[in-house]
Each structure stands twice: as C-alpha cells, then as structure tokens.
C-alpha positions, 0 to 999 in steps of 0.5 A: 510499447506504451508504459504507465508513468507515475508523474505525481505521489501525494500522501495523507495522514490523520493528526492524531498520533498515537505512540507506543507509550500512549498504548501503553496506558490503555493496555498491558504492554510497553514501547521496548515490549512492542519495539522489539517485536515490530520496530513501530514506535507510533502510528496515525489514528483517524478521528472519530467520524474521519473515514477512509475517503477522507484519507483518500482525498487527501492523498489525492489532491496532494498527488494531482498537485504534484503531478501538475494536472487538473482532475478534468485529465483523469480517466479513471480512479482505482482505491485499494481499501479494505476499509471502505466508508460504507460497504456500497458505493465504492470509496472511489466514487466518493472521491471522484464526487468530492474531487469534481471529477464528472468524467471516466470512472471510479472503483475500488480493488480489495486485497487488504495489504497488496491492495496497492499492489494490485491497483497499480498492477490494474491500472497498468493494464487499463493503460498499456491497452489503451483503454485509459489515459491517466488513472489516480490509484490510491492506497487508503485505510483506516484499519483502526476501526478493524482493530479490536483493542483488547488484543494486544498482538494486534491493535499495536501493529496497525494505523490509518492513512492514505498515499496516491500516485497519477499513472499516465501513458508515455511512448517507451522503447520496449526496454528497462530503461522507459520510465513507467511500471516495467511488469507487475506480478500479483498471486493469492492462496485462498487456503490460507484464510485463517491465518489473516482475516476480519471475522465478518462481513455483510454476508455473514455477521453483517458486521465488519468482526474485527481483525484476526491473525496469527502472527508467526504463521504470517511472519512464516510465510510473508518473508517466503511469498515477497521474497518469490515475488521480488524474484519473479518480478526482477526476472520478468524483466531479466533484472539482477536484483543487486541493480534495483536502486530502491526496494519499497515494501509494505510495511507490516513488521521490520523483522518482515523487512528485515528477513526479506531482504536476508534472505535474497542478500539484499543490502538493507540501507536499499530497503525504504522503511516507514513502520517506526513512523506510519505502523502497518497501513494496509493497502496505504502503507506502500504509497505511503512509504514511496511518497516518504522517499521521493519527499527526502531525495531518496528516489530519483528520477531514472531509479529502479525501484520494486515495491511489494506486499503482501496481506490477507487472503492470502495475497501478495505481489510486487510492481518492478517500476522506472521512477 
C-alpha cells in the first residue's frame, strides 16, 4: 500500500507579538479576563502589507528545508486558507511562483479552521492513487484582517501565522505500523452557518466582511463534533485512544481542548497546546502546534498522532498519522 508520509514540517509567524495587556490598552478587557476564558496570553499579528502568502511562503521554505528536498521535487502545493491574498488567483499559486516551482499544480482549499485537515485528506488521496508523489500542504492565515476590533468577544481570540508539511509517497504494509497518514475523516453541517461566519463576500457584499461568532454555541458543538471525529478516526484504524501518543488539536480555546479531553478520557498530558502563544490561527493552528511539538522533541518518529479541528460552516475532521 502507498502511504503519504510526512518527511518535513515548518512554520512561520509574524514578528509582531500582541499580548493581552496590549489589547487591554485598546479596549475594555484584561489579561485575566482573556486568560480565564480562553487560555490565550498572546498572539502574532501581521504587519501592514504582510500577506497570507508571505507567511505561507516562509512555512513552505522551512518545511522543504526540514525535508531536505528542493522545490523541483514537488508535484503539487495545497494551501488551506480562509484569508487569501486576493479573491483569485489561489494563494497557493503565489507561493508556487515565489518558490520557483514551474511544474505540477497549486490550489487552495477553504474549510476555515478545518482547512489543514481537509488539505491533508486531499493530498493523501492524490498520493494513494498515484496522481502525485510529493505534495506540500500549507495552512496559512491572516485572521487579523477579518476581525472587528470593537468586538472583544472575538478579536482577542485570533492571530496570524502559517505551518506546512511535505508529504511523500512511501511503500507500506497496509497496517497501523506504516509510517504516514493512516486515515482521514471529514465532516460538515451547513445548517450551523450562523454560529461562525464572516458577514461579507464577493457575491453578497463585495467586501471581505468581519468575523461573527456565537461563542457559547460554538463551544458546545466543538466539543461534541471534535470528540466524534477523533472517535471515528481511531475506530477506522481499530486503534484505542489510549494507544495514541499525541493529540494535536486545532488551537481555538483551552477550554475546548480540556473539554474534549475530559469527554473522551484522554490524558491532558498527551494534548499539544499552543493556544497560549498563538491564539486561534484557523487553518494554521494544527500545523503550528505540530511543528512546535516536533521541534521540542515531544513527537518522535514512530509515534502515533491524531490531528483534529473544527471550523466555521461547520466543518470538522481528524487525521491519524504514524510519524
């Protein structure tokens, strides 16, 4: 069986760090209020003129360097983003050009915070079927561009950044000992649109709009849906949750991470959390957390890891991977 193995990973964050105290100078909030409700201490915010493609390019270069391959090896670039540079063309094609990639294909996927999981699933399918051998998957966002900075319930939650992985085809035996993606599970429910969305768009308001969220409802659905995705992915490969070494979730809110762990009886020590440092970076949050855990030595070759996310739409999903 052909498996899509992660052979490299990388991240890129803006230089501009914005702490909770910084936000308290601009609006009616406090470090204590934000930390108690979200676990967030700071976030990175892109400078004026710094685009999603700039962050995506930085993460792409870091992932390629970590993989030890040149851009000439790439067959495809998939960029998960809900904050593209332009309505078109795809941000992935901007990255393709700046990398000097003159072969293959590049395109975006849009599933908001679940985008990186969706991108992994698409890449996995293409590699399994032999349509591509080496694919760069990026999650990149400048969520600060969508925020209403007068709405303290939402603007304190989000940040900017990018993370990326390089997937490459490798032969496997077809069992859970194989290195690479073992399965992905994707879900969505468009009926829940009004709980988390941007109130603008090309064909509706001709503007990007601002992020709107019903926080309590999102929290309730997030714990339930994420737990269901984790369970579905583990069951698909007949893996006990206790046998998974690391859970790398979407970094939306520490309360959601804790609530999901409690619901499934997961040891909190196995849950990678970077929400305090990055805030919610939407499609970038899973790869950013993944890179952090790989860099500090928590995730090692041979470990069984489960990635999961939920985003507006609602979309949600999980990926089970042998590192």
